[in-house]
C-alpha positions as CSV (number, residue, x, y, z in Angstrom):
1,M,103.7,56.0,81.7
2,S,103.1,56.0,85.4
3,M,99.3,56.0,84.9
4,H,99.6,52.4,83.6
5,L,101.6,51.0,86.5
6,S,100.4,47.9,88.3
7,P,99.3,48.5,91.9
8,H,102.5,46.9,93.2
9,D,104.7,49.0,90.9
10,L,102.8,52.1,91.8
11,H,103.3,51.5,95.6
12,R,107.0,50.7,95.0
13,K,107.7,53.8,92.9
14,A,105.7,56.1,95.3
15,W,107.5,54.9,98.4
16,E,110.9,55.0,96.6
17,G,110.2,58.6,95.7
18,Q,109.1,59.3,99.3
19,A,112.3,57.8,100.7
20,K,114.5,59.6,98.3
21,G,112.8,62.9,99.1
22,I,113.3,62.6,102.9
23,V,116.9,61.5,102.5
24,I,117.7,64.4,100.2
25,L,116.0,66.8,102.7
26,L,118.1,65.4,105.5
27,L,121.3,65.9,103.6
28,L,120.3,69.4,102.5
29,L,119.7,70.3,106.2
30,M,122.6,68.6,107.9
31,L,125.6,68.8,105.5
32,P,125.7,72.7,105.4
33,A,125.3,72.8,109.2
34,W,128.2,70.3,109.5
35,S,126.7,69.1,112.8
36,L,124.3,66.5,114.0
37,S,123.3,68.7,116.9
38,F,121.1,70.9,114.6
39,W,117.9,70.0,116.6
40,Q,115.7,72.4,114.6
41,G,116.7,70.5,111.5
42,W,115.9,67.1,113.1
43,L,112.6,68.3,114.4
44,F,111.5,69.7,111.0
45,W,112.7,66.7,109.2
46,L,110.6,64.4,111.4
47,V,107.5,66.6,111.0
48,F,108.0,66.8,107.2
49,S,108.7,63.0,106.9
50,A,105.6,62.1,109.0
51,S,103.2,64.4,107.3
52,T,104.3,63.6,103.7
53,S,104.4,59.9,104.5
54,F,100.8,60.1,105.8
55,I,99.7,61.8,102.6
56,S,101.4,59.2,100.5
57,Y,99.8,56.3,102.5
58,Y,96.3,57.8,102.5
59,F,96.2,58.4,98.7
60,L,97.9,55.2,97.8
61,K,95.0,53.5,99.6
62,H,92.1,55.8,98.7
63,D,93.1,57.5,95.3
64,P,96.0,55.7,93.6
65,A,95.2,57.5,90.3
66,L,96.1,60.8,92.0
67,V,99.5,59.3,93.2
68,A,100.2,58.0,89.6
69,R,99.5,61.5,88.2
70,R,101.8,63.1,90.7
71,L,104.7,60.7,89.9
72,R,105.3,62.8,86.8
73,A,106.9,65.9,88.2
74,G,109.6,68.5,87.5
75,A,110.6,70.7,84.6
76,G,111.2,67.7,82.3
77,A,107.7,66.4,82.7
78,E,106.0,69.7,81.9
79,H,104.5,70.2,78.4
80,E,104.3,74.0,78.4
81,P,107.6,75.9,77.8
82,A,106.7,78.6,80.4
83,Q,106.1,75.9,83.0
84,K,109.4,74.2,82.3
85,R,111.2,77.5,83.0
86,I,109.1,78.1,86.2
87,Q,109.7,74.6,87.5
88,T,113.5,75.0,86.9
89,V,113.6,78.3,88.9
90,A,111.4,76.7,91.6
91,A,113.8,73.8,92.0
92,M,116.8,76.1,92.3
93,V,115.2,78.4,94.8
94,G,113.7,75.5,96.7
95,L,117.2,74.0,97.2
96,L,118.5,77.3,98.6
97,T,115.5,77.5,101.0
98,Y,116.5,74.3,102.7
99,I,120.3,74.7,102.4
100,M,120.5,78.1,104.0
101,P,119.3,77.1,107.5
102,G,122.3,74.8,107.9
103,I,124.7,77.5,106.7
104,E,123.1,79.9,109.2
105,R,123.3,77.3,111.9
106,H,127.0,76.8,111.2
107,F,127.8,80.5,111.4
108,T,125.3,82.0,113.9
109,G,123.8,79.1,115.9
110,L,120.3,80.2,114.9
111,P,119.2,82.9,117.3
112,L,115.4,82.5,116.9
113,P,113.6,81.4,120.1
114,V,112.2,77.9,120.6
115,W,108.6,79.2,120.5
116,V,109.1,80.5,116.9
117,V,110.5,77.1,115.9
118,I,107.4,75.3,117.4
119,L,105.1,77.8,115.8
120,G,106.8,77.2,112.4
121,N,106.4,73.5,112.6
122,A,102.7,73.9,113.5
123,A,102.2,76.2,110.5
124,F,104.0,73.7,108.3
125,L,101.5,71.1,109.4
126,A,98.6,73.4,108.7
127,G,100.0,74.0,105.2
128,A,100.4,70.2,104.7
129,W,96.8,69.7,105.8
130,I,95.5,72.3,103.3
131,V,97.4,70.4,100.6
132,F,95.8,67.1,101.8
133,L,92.3,68.6,101.6
134,A,93.0,69.9,98.1
135,F,94.2,66.5,97.0
136,R,91.2,64.8,98.6
137,E,88.8,67.1,96.8
138,N,90.5,67.0,93.4
139,S,91.8,63.7,92.1
140,H,93.1,65.5,89.0
141,A,95.6,67.6,91.0
142,S,98.6,66.6,88.9
143,S,102.2,67.7,89.5
144,I,102.3,69.2,86.0
145,I,99.9,71.5,84.1
146,E,97.6,69.4,82.1
147,V,93.9,68.6,81.5
148,N,93.0,64.9,81.7
149,S,90.2,63.1,80.0
150,G,87.0,63.4,82.0
151,Q,88.4,66.2,84.1
152,R,85.9,68.8,85.4
153,V,86.1,72.0,87.3
154,I,86.1,71.5,91.1
155,A,84.3,74.2,93.1
156,T,83.7,72.4,96.4
157,G,85.7,72.1,99.6
158,P,88.7,74.3,99.7
159,Y,88.2,75.1,96.0
160,G,85.1,77.0,97.0
161,I,87.3,79.4,99.0
162,V,90.3,79.9,96.7
163,R,91.1,78.7,93.2
164,H,94.4,77.2,94.1
165,P,94.2,75.7,97.6
166,M,97.1,73.3,97.0
167,Y,99.3,76.3,96.2
168,S,98.0,78.1,99.3
169,G,99.1,75.2,101.4
170,C,102.4,75.1,99.7
171,V,103.1,78.8,100.2
172,L,102.2,78.5,103.9
173,A,104.5,75.4,104.3
174,F,107.4,77.0,102.5
175,I,107.4,80.2,104.7
176,A,106.7,78.1,107.8
177,S,109.7,75.9,107.0
178,S,112.1,78.8,107.5
179,L,110.7,79.5,110.9
180,A,110.5,75.8,111.8
181,L,114.2,75.6,111.0
182,G,114.9,78.7,113.1
183,S,116.3,80.5,110.1
184,L,116.1,84.1,109.0
185,W,118.6,83.6,106.1
186,S,116.3,81.2,104.3
187,L,113.2,83.4,104.7
188,P,113.9,85.5,101.6
189,F,114.3,82.3,99.5
190,A,111.0,80.9,100.9
191,I,109.3,84.2,99.9
192,A,110.9,84.0,96.4
193,L,109.7,80.5,96.1
194,S,106.2,81.7,96.9
195,L,106.5,84.3,94.2
196,V,107.5,81.6,91.7
197,I,104.3,79.7,92.8
198,V,102.3,82.9,92.0
199,A,103.9,83.0,88.5
200,R,103.0,79.3,88.0
201,L,99.4,79.7,89.0
202,L,98.9,82.7,86.8
203,D,100.2,80.8,83.8
204,E,98.2,77.8,84.8
205,E,95.0,79.8,84.9
206,K,95.6,80.9,81.3
207,Y,96.0,77.3,80.3
208,L,92.9,76.1,82.2
209,K,90.7,78.9,80.8
210,A,91.7,77.8,77.3
211,N,91.5,74.0,77.8
212,L,89.1,73.2,80.7
213,P,85.4,73.9,80.0
214,G,83.8,75.9,82.7
215,Y,87.0,77.2,84.3
216,T,86.4,80.8,83.2
217,A,82.9,80.7,84.9
218,Y,84.6,79.2,88.0
219,C,87.0,82.1,88.2
220,Q,84.1,84.5,88.2
221,Q,82.4,82.5,90.9
222,V,85.5,82.2,93.2
223,R,87.3,85.5,93.2
224,Y,90.4,84.8,95.3
225,R,93.3,82.9,93.9
226,L,95.5,82.1,96.9
227,I,94.6,84.0,100.1
228,P,90.9,84.5,101.1
229,T,89.8,88.1,101.1
230,L,93.2,89.3,99.9
231,W,94.1,87.8,96.5
């Protein structure tokens, strides 16, 4: 189990996973474009790599237990059958979200203006920052749906605004990714991925109400799930 890794092994596995993720993203962006002059892809890749590397560095230093929990990820790591299905769909739609910009670049040259690309990168960073704040507030923010020993309901920081701030940040980052990559073709897939996130959090709430004491009261206290004042 990753929770029992030595500090050295935890750092090694975390940075190996980080390196693997950024290499895979680069391939997903560049191979379909079949061109190294895909500047929108390079810029987004740098923004993504820098922001996620910072998050990894910060929590390896300040909350290694969170990092250890998040090493267990994907459909195979989930315990709940519904979450296994949701994670499988999320993986497939997520791949298409980052493959489509290169295809669009190859066939259309990506007509969106530079200011949209810059705005998209800024919005992606905002989404990453929201995820960072959620992680910093909640050390039990695992990659899978579970309740750990000693876990309690968190109602402070961003959790006092919406019930699922990590997912709020992710949805913003997914949609911003399409704009950052200058792609309209990937936008429907980013929206679909956001809807998969909605399905995941609704199922997660059922699990937490049944397994985490105080969560039902928390849902009555914090009305909005994902977007303040809307839902």
